[in-house]
C-alpha positions as CSV (number, residue, x, y, z in Angstrom):
1,X,-20.4,-50.3,7.3
2,X,-19.0,-46.9,8.5
3,X,-15.5,-47.8,7.5
4,X,-16.6,-48.9,4.0
5,X,-18.5,-45.6,3.5
6,X,-15.4,-43.7,4.7
7,X,-13.1,-45.6,2.3
8,X,-15.6,-45.0,-0.5
9,X,-15.7,-41.3,0.3
10,X,-11.9,-41.1,0.4
11,X,-11.6,-42.9,-2.9
12,X,-14.1,-40.5,-4.5
13,X,-12.8,-37.3,-3.1
14,X,-9.2,-38.1,-2.1
15,X,-7.3,-37.0,0.9
16,X,-5.8,-33.7,-0.1
17,X,-3.7,-31.7,2.3
18,X,-5.7,-28.6,3.5
19,X,-9.1,-30.4,3.0
20,X,-11.4,-30.9,5.9
21,X,-12.3,-34.4,4.9
22,X,-13.9,-35.2,8.2
23,X,-16.3,-32.3,7.8
24,X,-17.0,-33.1,4.1
25,X,-17.6,-36.8,5.0
26,X,-20.1,-35.7,7.7
27,X,-21.9,-33.5,5.2
28,X,-22.0,-36.3,2.6
29,X,-23.4,-38.6,5.3
30,X,-26.2,-36.1,6.0
31,X,-26.9,-35.6,2.3
32,X,-27.4,-39.3,1.9
33,X,-30.0,-39.4,4.6
34,X,-27.6,-40.4,7.4
35,X,-28.7,-39.7,11.0
36,X,-26.9,-38.2,14.0
37,X,-27.4,-39.5,17.5
38,X,-26.2,-38.2,20.8
39,X,-24.3,-40.7,22.9
40,X,-22.9,-39.9,26.3
41,X,-19.5,-41.6,25.8
42,X,-16.4,-40.8,23.8
43,X,-16.4,-42.6,20.4
44,X,-13.5,-40.9,18.8
45,X,-10.3,-39.4,20.3
46,X,-8.3,-37.0,18.3
47,X,-4.6,-36.9,19.1
48,X,-2.9,-33.5,18.9
49,X,0.7,-33.4,17.5
50,X,2.6,-30.7,15.6
51,X,2.5,-32.6,12.3
52,X,-1.2,-33.2,12.3
53,X,-2.9,-32.7,9.0
54,X,-5.5,-30.5,10.7
55,X,-3.0,-27.7,10.9
56,X,-3.0,-27.5,7.1
57,X,-6.8,-26.8,6.9
58,X,-7.4,-23.1,6.9
59,X,-10.2,-21.6,9.0
60,X,-11.5,-19.9,5.9
61,X,-11.8,-23.2,4.1
62,X,-14.0,-24.6,6.9
63,X,-16.1,-21.5,6.9
64,X,-16.7,-21.7,3.2
65,X,-17.8,-25.3,3.4
66,X,-20.1,-24.6,6.3
67,X,-21.7,-21.6,4.5
68,X,-22.2,-23.7,1.3
69,X,-23.8,-26.5,3.3
70,X,-26.0,-24.0,5.2
71,X,-27.2,-22.5,1.8
72,X,-27.8,-26.0,0.4
73,X,-29.6,-27.6,3.3
74,X,-31.3,-24.7,5.1
75,X,-31.5,-21.5,3.2
76,X,-32.7,-23.1,0.0
77,X,-35.9,-23.9,1.8
78,X,-36.4,-20.4,3.3
79,X,-37.8,-17.3,1.5
80,X,-36.5,-14.9,4.1
81,X,-34.6,-14.9,7.4
82,X,-32.9,-12.8,10.1
83,X,-29.3,-13.0,11.1
84,X,-28.9,-12.7,14.8
85,X,-25.6,-10.8,15.2
86,X,-25.0,-7.4,13.7
87,X,-21.3,-7.7,14.6
88,X,-18.3,-9.2,12.9
89,X,-19.6,-12.8,12.6
90,X,-23.0,-11.8,11.4
91,X,-21.7,-9.4,8.7
92,X,-19.1,-12.0,7.6
93,X,-21.9,-14.5,7.2
94,X,-23.9,-12.0,5.1
95,X,-20.9,-11.3,2.9
96,X,-20.3,-15.0,2.4
97,X,-23.8,-15.8,1.2
98,X,-24.6,-16.1,-2.5
99,X,-26.4,-13.0,-3.9
100,X,-29.7,-14.9,-4.0
101,X,-29.4,-15.7,-0.2
102,X,-28.2,-12.2,0.6
103,X,-31.5,-11.0,-0.9
104,X,-33.4,-13.2,1.6
105,X,-31.9,-11.4,4.6
106,X,-34.7,-9.2,6.0
107,X,-32.7,-7.9,9.0
108,X,-29.9,-8.3,11.5
109,X,-30.9,-8.4,15.1
110,X,-28.8,-7.9,18.2
111,X,-28.8,-7.1,21.9
112,X,-26.1,-4.5,21.7
113,X,-27.6,-1.0,21.9
114,X,-24.7,0.6,19.9
115,X,-25.2,-1.8,17.0
116,X,-29.0,-1.3,17.0
117,X,-28.5,2.5,17.1
118,X,-26.7,2.4,13.8
119,X,-30.0,1.4,12.2
120,X,-28.7,-0.3,9.1
121,X,-25.8,-2.4,7.8
122,X,-24.8,-1.1,4.4
123,X,-22.9,-3.7,2.3
124,X,-20.4,-1.3,0.7
125,X,-18.5,-4.1,-1.2
126,X,-21.6,-5.1,-3.1
127,X,-21.3,-5.0,-6.9
128,X,-24.9,-3.6,-7.1
129,X,-25.3,0.1,-7.9
130,X,-27.7,0.5,-5.0
131,X,-25.9,-0.9,-2.0
132,X,-27.9,-3.3,0.1
133,X,-29.1,-1.6,3.4
134,X,-30.2,-4.2,6.0
135,X,-32.0,-3.0,9.1
136,X,-30.5,-3.7,12.5
137,X,-33.2,-4.5,15.0
138,X,-33.5,-5.4,18.7
139,X,-33.9,-9.1,19.0
140,X,-37.5,-8.7,20.3
141,X,-38.5,-7.2,17.0
142,X,-36.8,-10.0,14.9
143,X,-39.0,-12.2,12.7
144,X,-38.1,-15.9,12.5
145,X,-36.6,-17.8,10.9
146,X,-33.3,-16.8,12.5
147,X,-29.7,-17.8,12.0
148,X,-27.9,-17.3,15.3
149,X,-24.3,-16.5,14.3
150,X,-22.2,-16.2,17.4
151,X,-18.9,-17.8,18.3
152,X,-20.2,-19.2,21.6
153,X,-23.9,-19.8,22.5
154,X,-24.1,-18.1,25.9
155,X,-26.4,-19.0,28.7
156,X,-28.1,-15.6,28.3
157,X,-28.7,-16.3,24.6
158,X,-30.1,-19.8,25.5
159,X,-32.4,-18.2,28.0
160,X,-33.6,-15.6,25.5
161,X,-34.3,-18.3,23.0
162,X,-36.4,-20.2,25.6
163,X,-38.3,-17.1,26.6
164,X,-39.3,-16.2,23.1
165,X,-39.7,-19.9,22.0
166,X,-37.1,-19.6,19.3
167,X,-35.0,-22.7,20.1
168,X,-35.6,-26.3,19.2
169,X,-37.6,-25.5,16.1
170,X,-37.3,-25.1,12.4
171,X,-37.2,-21.3,13.0
172,X,-33.7,-21.2,14.4
173,X,-30.4,-22.4,13.0
174,X,-27.2,-22.0,14.9
175,X,-24.3,-21.2,12.6
């Protein structure tokens, strides 16, 4: 059944160079109500070689698809949210959002005192005359729901989530 669905997907969308078809197939699976289960064994083994098609997929292409899926499946159901990371990744996420979802961002939060001391992130590239000013708060002052936008989820971050009961709920989404 899985193979038939994959063939159907490939027929519909094609296999174009530079397209993350495995990611798109996964998203389509979720859109159609498919489920994901954790299993403690290897089900798929990727082989690395210099001619692999994966090298043709740009990181920015994957980022764009991830943000679009986030907006479609998560942010469309939220009226407001906080982005956890006032650094590079958090600001990149903010800039990548549609204007409607940018307007839902109530704050950035962080643990870095220097970022918090800045007080605000001003989106200078905005086309609006009044540039958006998003407050930067200490994570203890953040209001859920949260999108945690860090490259690696650290042990410290996991512990903070547990202490404040952020994790494993509909109030937190790891980007």
